Every structure is written in structure tokens, then in C-alpha cells.
N, C-alpha and C positions, 0 to 999 in steps of 0.2 A: 445518582452523581450529575452535579449539572455542570456546565460549563459555557465562561463564555471565549472563544474563540479568534483571536485575531494573526490574520496571515497577510500578509505585504511583501512584495515585491518590487522591485522600484532597479530601475533601464536608467543609466545617466551616457548619451551618443555622443559621440566626438563628433557629429556632421548629423543636419538635418534627418529625420524620418518623414519624407514623405506620403507614406503609405503603409499601414501593420494593419497583420488580419489575427485573429486569439479566439485558439479558446481554452478554458478553465474549467479541470476537476479540485472544483474547491469546495464545492456542495456539503456538508455530509450527511451520506445520506441516513434514509428510515429503514430501519431493521429491525427484527423481533425486536432487537435487545437496547435499541438505540432508536428515540424519535429526535430532527431539527427540528425546534420552535422558534427557528428564525435567522433569516440568511439577507442578505446589502454587500454588492459587488459592487464598490467606488473606485470608478479609475481615472485619471487625471494626469494627460485632458480628458474634457466628456466623449462618453464617443460618439460618437456615429450615430452607428444599427448597435443592436444590446439585444439578444435573445436567448432561448433558451428554449432544452431539448435534451429526449431521454435519448441516450446511445444505446446498441447492441447489447449491454450488460445489465440495462436497466439504474445506471447511473445516470444524471441531474446534469448537463454539461453547459456549460456562459460563453456565448458567440458576443466579438465583439469588436470592432476594427474604427480605428482611425482616419483620420484624409485630408487629417491637416498637418502642418510643419508643424514639426515640434523635437525637444532635446532631450527629456526625459519624462518614462512611462513612470506608474506607480499605479500598482494593483492592489487595493486591499478588500480585499472577502472576511465579515463580519459575522460568526454565527455563533448561537444559541443551539446548545446540544445539550440535550438529557439521558441519560446512559446507565441499567440498567443490570445487574451483576446474572449475566446465563448460569442456568441452570444446568449442572456437567448433566451428560450421560449416564445412567447409574451402565451400563453395559452396550461394549460395540460385536459389531463379528468380528470371527475372522482377516482378515485384509485379503485373500488372498478370495475372498466370495465376493467383497465389493467391488475390489478389478477386476471380479468373470460377468458380473450385475452390467456393468459401460463397458461390454466387448460387444454384445451385441443386443444394446440399451430397452425394454419393453414399455419404461416405464417413460410419464411426461420428467416425471425428474433425471432420470437416469437420462434421460436422451440429454439436459440441459446437461447435465453436468458431464457429459464424455464431450466435449468441445474441450475441457479442460486437463483429456490425458494426453495431449498434442505439442511437439517442439512446438517454440514460439520464435522471435524477432529473438529473449534475451535470455531464452532456457535452451535447453536439447535434450535430447534421450542419448542414454552412450550405458550399457555396458560397464562402462569403470563406477558411470555412479548409484545405477544400482545391485552395485557389489560392493559401493559403502553402506546401501541401506539396506542389502541382508544381514547388514549383526544384527539390525533391532529388526528384522522383517521376518523374522525367525518362522520356524511354518505353523500354522493358526495362529495365532500371535492376533489379540482383539488391535483394530485399525490403531485406535485411541493411544492403546499403551506400546504397536512399537513405535507411531508420530513420537510420543512423549519420551522419547528412548530416544529416536536418530535428533528430534531437535537435541539434546542434555549433551547429544554429542557433536553437536557444531556447535555447542554454547563452549564446552571443555577443551575441542581441539581447535577452533580457527578464534584468530583474533583479533579484537574489534581497534582497524587504524583506518583511521578518515583518509589520509596521506597514499595506502597499500594499492586502490585503485578509483578510477573513474568513470563517470555516468554510463557506459560503454563497453567495460574491463568485461571480457566474454567470461562468460562462465569455467568452461578449463581455469581460464588460467586463474581466480579465486582459490580455487580447489587446490592447484600447485600450489600457489605463496601460504594456500591458511591466512588469510588475512581480508580485509578487506568490510563494510559497512554494509546495514540494516539490508537496503537494495540485494547487496551479496547474496547476502547468507539467507533472505528470501528465496533467491532468483538459482541459491544453489539445493537450498529446500526441495523445492517444487522440483527441480531438475530429478532426484533423487528421487522425489513417490512416481510422476510421472515414468521414470526407466522400466518402471516397477506396475507400472501400467495402471495406476491409481490420479484419479481427478485433484490435480491441485489447482489450486488458487490463489495470483496475488492479489492482498489487499494495503493499502492507505491509505494515512493516517497518522493521526496524532499524538504522541505518547504526553501525561500528566509527567510532571517530573516537580521532584522535593530539591528543594535548595538544602547543604548544611547544614546540620543542625549550629542554633545558634544567630546563622545570616537570612537576610532576606530572603525571597526571587527573585533575580533580576526578570525586566520587563524585555520582551523578545530574545527568551534567552533557551526557549523551548524550540525542538525542531517538526519538518516531518517526520516520521515516521512509517519503515514497511514491517508485515512479518505475511501472511500464508492461514490458507484455511482447508482441509483437507474435507473431498465427501467422505461419511464413517455409511450410509446407508439410511432407517429408517431416524437415524437421530437426523438429518441432516447436516449441518456442513458446520466445522471444530475450527480456532481460532489455533497456531502457536505462534510466537516470538520467537524463532530460535536468537537473537539478539539476547537476548533479555532469559530464555530457558524458562518461558511463564504460558500458561497459557492465560490467553488477554481478559481480561474483566474492565470494570468498574474506573481506570489508566489509559485504558486504550479511547480513544476516537475513530469512531472509521469512514472515512469521506468513500471508497469506492471502489469498487474488483474490478479484476482483471483479467487478462491471462499471462501478464508479466509488468516490465515499470511503462512500456510502449503503450499501450491503450490506458494509462493513465497519471501521465506527466500533470502534476499540478498545472500550470500552465504553457501550452504551448501556442508558436504564431512563427510568422514568417513580416521580414518586411524589407520598405525598398527605399535604400539608404542610410542612413546612422555610422558609417561608417566602424574601427574598433570603439567598441562599446563595455562598457561594466556594469555587473548587474550581484545587486546587495538583498539578500531576503529575511525577516526575521518571522519568527512564529511566537506566537503569549498564546497559553493554557491558563486560564484559571480559574478558578473554584465559585459559583456562584451560592449563594443562599437557595431556597425554592424559594421567597418571596419578593426574591429579588425579580 
């Protein structure tokens, strides 16, 4: 599949902003199954500075700063991305074997994976989460099969409700309410996996959506999405989407990897002035022909 993604963020300030500094995780990653063929970042007003670098997790982030007073800021990231269907692993080892590999990692791959087995700002380690996960992670069960089962249980037992949580709602509250959004379900499943000693990372990205039968797709109707990836040993990292109970394929476009949402927030920054402000976000994912 080949896509054009347009992600626009607009700020309207009550008072002029004199200075702002920002970083953006809006450039899709190149992965084994995905290539970013074009990326452009447009800001209005024009930035005084604009540069990019790789972060600790290998995501390419863009920095920009404005030093002239402004009452509005618009940031539009436009990408062209090609996504291939991943080849599913034929088999996977027992989950206990993976947990043991990262206790005392011996290879470069397990050393890198080890980072993702610890708590972070938006995830927690707790015996309560481990107990919940153990219904899926029975003794010697293959890790992919067990993670699929946990993904299904979260999908079946938790309700998608955009009003139930905010961006800062703790995992414990999501677990108690049995409700949330994609970010919450990813953090919850990561907390469950890490509580068993398994490396799991947060994945930010986009999901191609289809309109109802007979209806045209609305421009800007798509949204940012989040899911997770679990380390499976020789088969590497395998993605799981608990919001939709699927293993992501060509409908999922990856932006960035991190320990949690805080590492890969699409747009972060600080500004001087502004007073009260409003924020609007529009995302459009459109399929392209390979000749476009």
C-alpha cells in the first residue's frame, strides 16, 4: 500500500506568543516493512530555525523555533509512505524464554530490547497487571500466541470511550474503569507485558480508515493511532493493536517507537506569552496509486 498522510496542527492564542521552541515526531520511520519516500514540514509563520536529528530510539525528530510575535501557529507534515505486508513468524519460543533472555542480555539485540522492560512515565510494573496477563501467559505458551490472547482480552473487556480519559490518565485508572482510547490500551498492555519481565515498546502512527458503505471519505477524518510491539527473540519485534484486536499490517503506518507516549508525542514545545489557546488537529490518510 502507498499513502499520502497530511497531519495539520493549529494553535490559536488569545495573546501574542513572542517565542516558541518545538519538536515534532511527525516523520514516518523506515522499517523492515515500511519506507518513507517523501516528507515535508511546513510551519506558518516561517520558523527562524529548522533542523532534525535522530533520537535515542532511532526516530527522526524535527526541531523548529519562532522568534517573532504571532497569534496563530500552523504545523503541517506531509508524507508519502509505502507499507508492505509483514511476514508473520512461523513459530515463537515460550514467553518465559524471552523473559530470561533479557534478564542478563548477551547479544546486541537483547541489550537493546532490555530497555523496554522497565517502567516509564506512562507505564507501571505491578503484580496486579502481571496477574491479569497470566490468564493468557500460561506456562510454556508461545509468546506470540500468548500476546494475541492478551490483545483479544483487552479488546473484549475494555470499552473504547474518548470521554473516559485524558492524555495524562494513569494506567491504574484505565484498568479500574475498563475504558479508554488507543493510547490507554497500548499503555495497559505494555504494563502487563513488562510486569511479566517482557520487553514491550509503544508505537505511534496512523490507521487507514474506511468510510461507511456508500459514503465518501471525509478529508481530515483519520486520527493519530497507537499500538505496541513485543520482543519475540529471533523473530524480532511483532506489533499488536489491542484497540482493534489485530496484528498491524498495511493499514497501519508507523511514526515512531518509544517507551510510552511521552517519548513520541507528535508535537511538543514551550512558548512565551499566548494566554489561553485552542488546539485543533486534522489527519488525512489517502491511498495512492504506485504511479502517482
